[in-house]
N, C-alpha and C positions, 0 to 999 in steps of 0.2 A: 504493500499500499504506499502511496506517496504521502509525504508530510502533511500536505494540505488536507488530504482526506482523513488522516488522523486527528488533525485539529477539528475539522467539521465534525467527525464522529464524537469526539470528546465534548464538545459544545452540546450536541444532541443529548449525549448521555447525562451531563450535568443539568440540563434543562429538565429532563424527565425525573431525575432524582429530586429536584427542588420544585417540581410542578409549575415551571416557568414556561411562558410562551415566548417566541421570538420577540414579540412586541414589548412584553415585560422586561426581557432582557436588555432591549434597547433603552427602555425608560431607566432602568437601574445602572446601566453602564455608560450610557451616553454615546455608544457606537451607533451610528446610523443604521436604520433598518435596511437600507440598500447595501451597506457594507456587510452587515450580518448575512443577508440573503446570498450575496456573492460569495461569502466564505463557506457558507453551508452547501452551496451548489458546487463548490470546488472549482470555481472560476476565477478566484483571486489569484492573480499571477505571482505576486510576492508578498506575503503577510508581514507586516511590521510588529516587531515585538511590543511596541507601544499599544497596538490595537489589542492583542492578546492580554496585555497588562489591563487595559480597560475592561475587557470582557470578564476578567479575573475579579476586578472590582465589583462588577455587577453581580457575580456570584458570591462575592465576599469570601474569596479564597486568594491564596498566594499563587505565584507562578509555579512554585514547587509542587503545590497540590494539583495544579492544572496538569502539570507534565508527569505526575506520579500515576501513571496508568500504564498498563500492559500495551496499549496502542503505540506508545512511544518507545518500546523496547526496539533495539536495534535489528533483531531478526524479524520484526514485523514490518520494518520499514524497507522501501527500496532505495537503493543508492541513487 
């Protein structure tokens, strides 16, 4: 899986865990809905760490917690 796919899956996973919609995440994080939609559809060409940080703020988690997932294990990602 590509890194952008892992990021999208992690966001979906966290939304489900917290019963948040994409709109609610936008309201909590300040990341525009269009950006979230682009990330979730895996069409975001290069994601900035700042955007992921803002998404983490919306989830009230750290970057470490965001990336603490099997999705980001080296063997699960394509080079």
